[in-house]
C-alpha positions in Angstrom: 26.2 5.7 33.0 29.1 4.8 31.1 29.7 1.4 29.7 32.9 -0.7 30.4 34.5 -3.5 29.1 32.7 -5.9 31.4 29.2 -4.5 30.9 29.8 -4.5 27.1 30.6 -8.1 27.1 27.7 -9.1 29.4 25.5 -7.4 27.0 27.0 -9.1 23.9 26.4 -12.6 25.6 22.8 -12.0 27.2 22.0 -10.3 23.7 23.4 -13.3 21.8 21.5 -15.5 23.8 18.1 -13.6 23.0 17.2 -12.1 26.2 15.2 -8.7 26.3 16.6 -5.0 26.7 14.5 -5.2 29.9 16.1 -8.1 31.1 19.7 -7.4 30.0 19.4 -3.7 32.1 18.1 -5.7 35.0 20.9 -8.5 34.9 23.5 -5.8 34.5 22.2 -3.1 36.6 22.2 0.5 37.0 21.3 0.7 33.5 18.0 1.4 31.5 16.2 -0.6 29.0 16.8 2.3 26.5 20.4 2.5 27.5 21.0 -1.4 26.2 18.8 -0.8 23.0 21.2 2.2 22.0 24.2 0.6 22.9 23.5 -2.9 21.0 22.5 -0.6 18.1 25.9 1.3 18.1 27.6 -2.1 18.4 25.7 -3.4 15.5 24.4 -6.6 17.4 22.1 -8.4 15.1 18.4 -8.2 15.4 16.6 -10.4 17.8 15.9 -14.0 17.1 12.0 -14.6 16.8 10.0 -14.6 19.6 7.4 -17.2 20.5 4.7 -15.3 19.4 6.6 -14.4 15.8 6.9 -18.1 15.1 3.2 -19.0 16.1 1.8 -16.6 13.3 3.5 -18.2 10.6 0.4 -20.0 9.7 -1.3 -16.9 9.9 0.9 -14.9 7.8 1.0 -17.8 5.2 -2.7 -18.4 5.0 -2.9 -14.0 4.2 -0.3 -14.6 1.7 -2.5 -17.1 0.0 -5.6 -15.0 0.0 -3.7 -12.1 -1.1 -2.4 -13.7 -4.2 -6.3 -15.1 -5.0 -7.5 -11.4 -4.6 -4.9 -10.1 -6.9 -5.7 -12.9 -9.6 -9.4 -11.7 -9.4 -8.5 -8.1 -9.5 -6.4 -8.4 -12.7 -9.0 -10.5 -14.4 -11.4 -8.0 -13.5 -9.3 -5.3 -15.3 -8.5 -7.4 -18.3 -12.2 -7.7 -18.8 -12.5 -3.9 -18.6 -10.0 -3.4 -21.5 -11.7 -5.7 -23.6 -15.3 -4.1 -23.1 -15.2 -1.3 -25.4 -18.7 0.2 -24.8 -18.4 2.9 -22.2 -21.9 5.0 -21.4 -21.7 8.6 -22.1 -20.7 11.0 -19.4 -23.3 12.4 -17.0 -21.5 15.6 -15.7 -22.3 16.3 -12.2 -21.3 18.8 -9.6 -19.8 18.0 -6.1 -23.1 18.4 -4.4 -24.9 15.9 -7.0 -22.6 13.1 -6.4 -23.9 9.8 -5.1 -22.3 6.6 -4.2 -23.0 5.2 -7.5 -21.7 8.0 -9.4 -18.0 8.3 -11.1 -16.3 10.7 -9.1 -13.1 11.3 -11.9 -12.6 15.0 -11.9 -12.6 16.7 -15.0 -10.9 20.0 -15.5 -9.7 22.0 -12.7 -11.8 22.9 -9.5 -10.8 26.6 -9.9 -12.8 26.7 -13.2 -16.6 27.1 -13.8 -16.5 24.5 -16.0 -15.4 21.9 -13.8 -17.5 18.5 -12.7 -17.1 15.2 -12.2 -17.5 12.4 -14.7 -21.0 11.0 -13.4 -21.1 7.7 -15.1 -22.2 4.8 -12.8 -19.3 3.7 -11.2 -18.7 -0.1 -10.7 -19.4 -2.1 -7.5 -16.5 -1.3 -4.7 -14.6 1.5 -6.9 -15.2 5.4 -7.1 -14.8 5.4 -10.9 -16.8 4.1 -14.0 -15.1 1.3 -16.3 -12.8 4.0 -18.2 -11.6 6.2 -15.4 -10.6 3.0 -13.7 -8.3 2.2 -16.7 -6.5 5.5 -15.8 -6.7 5.1 -11.7 -5.6 1.3 -11.4 -2.8 0.3 -13.6 -0.4 -3.0 -13.1 3.0 -2.2 -11.2 5.8 -1.0 -13.4 3.3 0.0 -16.1 2.2 3.7 -14.7 5.2 5.1 -15.8 4.8 3.7 -19.5 0.9 4.4 -19.9 0.8 7.8 -18.1 2.1 9.2 -21.6 -1.2 10.0 -23.8 0.5 8.4 -26.7 0.2 5.3 -25.2 -3.7 5.5 -24.5 -5.5 3.1 -26.9 -7.1 4.5 -29.6 -10.6 3.1 -28.9 -10.4 4.7 -25.5 -9.3 8.2 -26.8 -12.2 7.9 -29.6 -14.6 7.5 -26.6 -13.5 10.2 -24.5 -13.7 12.7 -27.4 -17.0 11.6 -28.2 -18.2 11.8 -24.4 
């Protein structure tokens, strides 16, 4: 199928009115929906205008945004309280078979070594890690690169790690 100037003009007109690719293919005749989409893409026609369902979902999307910001605030406060709390329970080394849903699953060492184990402290509700390892695993956006260097680890955490 070849596109002539007539068909291209009709495509441009129907696309601008917001018709679907299937409707345009049917109106022009002799071309497939995919051919319409491909030609519209090559012509750099703008994206379709929002459909009725997309505009009716705006209220739903707005409520989701509100819930997400509330969740982020609660989560941020949870981690701030962890940083303030300096009392971490001692490590309880466990092998994979000994782990349960309440054990910290932070791996220590390399899996190929005989001395490999998991932290084993009690994990926090809804997380797989203990308080200490949550500080390593979950970091604020944009701060991950800065904190990942060992020099930036707070001194009291470093002491706890060495004493555990």
